[in-house]
N, C-alpha and C positions, 0 to 999 in steps of 0.2 A: 412478598410477591404474591399474591396475588394467581391462580392460574388462572388463563384464557377462559376457563367456564366459568366457573367463580366471578371476574369479570364483565364477562359477559350479561352471565343474569342479572348483575349493577347496575348496567349499562340502557338492560330492559327494564327495569325495574322504574328508577331515571324517566325513561321517558315512560310510561305508563302512567306513574305520580304525573307531571305533568303534558297538559290536555300540549299538543301543538300550537304554533303561532298559523295564522293563515291568514295570506294577500287574498285579496282580489279584484284581477282588473276582466272592466267590461269595456265594448264599444260598443255602440248603436250609429249602423249606417243605414242614410238607403240608398249605398250603390248591394248593398247586399242583394236587395230587390229591386235593382236597376233604379232607381230614378236618384234624383239630386234637386230636391226642393224641402222648402220649408226644416221638418223638425230633420236637419238633413247632419250635424252627428252630434253624439258621445261619448265623454270619456273618463269613465273614472276607475280608482285605485282604491279601494278597503279596503283597511287592516282591521283583524282582530287582537282588539287588545287588552290588556289585564292591568283592570282600576287597582291593581295592588300598588302597581308603579307611579300612579294618577297624585297630584301635589293634591291634602287631603281637601285643601282649599274647593281646589276645581271640582275634586269627586263629591264634594256634600250638598255641591250645589244642583238644577235641577239641567238636566232628566237626571246626571248619575247615578243622583241620588235615588232614585228611585229601582235602578236594578235592581232586581233578584235574581243579576247570575256574577261571580265572576269575571269575566270579559265584556267587553261593550264595541263598538262598531264605531268606528273611525276613518271620513272618507276626505277624501278634494276630489275634485271634478268641474270639467267643463262641458257647455254646450250650446250652443248653434243651430237661427232657425237663418233659414233666407225667402223671398221666392219666387215665386216658380219659373220665373224671367230672371235668373239672372247677370244677364247680356247686355238691361235699360243700366243706361249713368243714373236714372236719376228711376226710385223702385214704381212696381205699379199702385197707386195710393187706391185701388180694392184688390191690391192680396196681405199678408203677411207679414211687416216690416225686416229687415237685416236686427237681427237682435243675437248681443254674446252672451252667458253667463257661467262663469267662475265662483265654486263653493267649496264650501269645508260643510262634514253635516256627524251628528254623534245619533249614535240609534243605539238606546239598548231595550233586553226583554224588561216588562215587570211584571208580568204575574205567570206562575207551573200551573200542571195540572191542565185539565182536557181542553182551556183554553192559551192562549200565546198571542200575547203584547206586546206591542211597541208602540216607544215611544222615540220620534226623530226632531230632533233642530238646528236647522241648517242654518248660516249665513252669511251672503253670496255679493256678489257686486252684475251689476251690466251696465253694460254700455262699453264703449271704448278700453277700460279699463280692465273687461275681462280676460278682452290676448286672443278675443275670438278669430279677430278678420286675418291675426299679422297667424295662428293655426290656420287655418282652411287659407289662407296663399300657399305655405311651406306647402300644404298636403300636395294643390295640386300643385306647384313646382317638381315637386317629387312620381309626380304622375300623370306628367305633360299636359293638363286638366285644363282650359280657357281659365283666367282669371276672373274674380266674380266683382261686379264691377261697378256695383250700390251702396258698399259700405259707409260712404261714407253720408249715409243719411238712415245710420244704423242710433238704434234707443241713447238717449241719455245717457251717466256716469249717476247707477244710481244703489244706494245700499239695500239689500234685502236683505229679511230678514224672518222664518219662516218656520211652522212647530205641525207636526205630522203623527197621529197615534192608529194605531190597527192592531184589529181583535182578531182573530184565524183560529177559526175551528178545525184542524187536522182530520184528515179521517173520520168523517162522519157515518161515512157506507164506507166499507168493504168490503168486499169479496179474492179470492183466492184461484186457481185451475192451475195445477204442479207448482211448478217451482213462481212460475208468475199471481203475478195480484194486480188489483186496479183497489185507488181509491178516489174518494172525492172529500175537498177540504172544500169551509167557503171561507170568504174573512168579511169583514167591514170598515173602513176607512175614511178621515176628515183631514183633512190637511189645511192650514190658516196663513193667507202670511202676506207679503206686499205681493213678489209673483205667483205666486200661487193656493188658491181658496176656491177651494172645490168636496165636497164626500159622495162619495168611492163606494159599490160591492160587485164582490167579483163571488167566480169559483174557478175553480182546476181541477180536473178529471186528468190522472194518469194509469200509466198502463208499464209493470215492469216484472225485472226482481230485483230483490233485496233492496224495497226501496231504504234513498235514507227515514233520517224525522221530520227535514226540513221541504219546503214546499219549494218550487223548479225554480231555475239557474235563482233568477231572480224576476222583482215584479218589474212590469214591463207596466208602466204610470206616468203622467204628470209629471210630478215631483221626482225627483231625485232617486233610483233605487237605492235600496240599500237592502247589501249583501253578508247576512255574519255567516255566514257558512264556517260547521265545527265538527265537519270531515265527518266520514260510517264507519259504522259496524268492519265494512270489508267492504268488497266493490260491491258495484249496483249499477244496474242503464235501469231508464226510463224514458217513452214517450209520454207529451201529457197536450192538450191543449184547454186551451181558458176563456172566459170573457170575464170584464170588466165594463162597469153602469157610469158614470157617474155626472154630475148638479152640478156644474158652474160656475160662480160666482165671481172670482175673479179669473185673468191670464191672461200678466202684463207684455208676455213677448206676443198677444194679440191684436190687443188695447191703446196698450203704447202706453210710457212713464205711468207713474202714479202722481210728482209734485213737479212733473213740466209736463208743457206739451213737446208730442210730436209724435209720430208714424204711428197708426193704429188703426185695427179697423172695427164692424163688431163679428160680438158673442159667440157664438154656438153654446147655448144656454145645458144643452144634453149632447152624448157623446159616448160612443162603445167602441174597444177594442174587443179582437178577436189573436189569439197566440193561438200558435200550437210549437210547439221547440223536441227535441229530446234531450238528455241527459244522463251522462255518465261520471260515476262517483265511486271513491277512494276511501278512505282513509281518509288523506293528507292530500286529495285537490278533488277536484273536479272536474268537467269540462259541459258547458252547453250551449247552444243555439237556439237561437228563436228568432222566430217567422213574426210581425206582429199588423194588421190590418188596421190604422183608425180610421173611426168617421166624421165627417169634417166636422172643420173643429171654429170657423168662422166663415161668417154670408159672400156671399160671392165668390166661396173654395171652391174648386172647378171640377175634382172628384174628392172621392175617401185617399188618406199615404197610407203608407207603407210603408217597411224598414227591418230593417235582422240585427238580432243583438250575440253578441259574443261572448262569451263571461267563461271567467277561466281563473280557479281557486288554486294552491296550491302551499305550506307550508315551505316556511324559512327559517 
């Protein structure tokens, strides 16, 4: 029989040999910023999955076949969009339409070294089949908020497919101040598909202690956020600010259905997000909160939008 100390040593070596399996829960909602309009809610669960357990035929398919890591991100999520005035039975034709989107996503890192590349594939459904109306009705009942009245005019059912690519340059500039550090990271991205097609570029400036190698809790963008947190070597924290600028060719949630006539409004082709957040990280957990200020996305929009994001990662 192994002595307790020897048994503990065996268990610790096993734990070190096998990286923790992590799940990240992301909640985006405008109530964090005191609003209830436009991009009103998003929720996603992202799992860091071991590719060795994926069937070989699927592992050989794009984008999993391109992974340079033994792990990939697999996520499910739902988003909902509403006009500013949700008391009307018939939505304002000058405002963005009601829309729901449910999706599954996979994301892999495709390059190592000085840059970090990601390829993302997303399959989803827009319209009543997304279940977004039922989700919002349930939430409003639980919180005693008024129900939205215009969901009968939401976008029609439509299957969506989207591919995305991102290249990031972590810590292109950095400095230390005693035990604290600051770094600047840059990124470019492009997304193409029936729900969203755009190109973007952004930067993130962080300040904190024991900065982890990943970028902030998750990128806040028009597409579904990916989250592949892989843990940190030790406890750390940071505050950060960032900005993303984009040129948009297609936004189904504003312009309406791709293959059917539906509600929709004119798209603004250029946009920008300002972001500020805080995060704390551990080897097997992370908590981050972000506030986002998003410039006008469509013609006749009354003002910019604000929403918050809470992201929590933990081992399972």
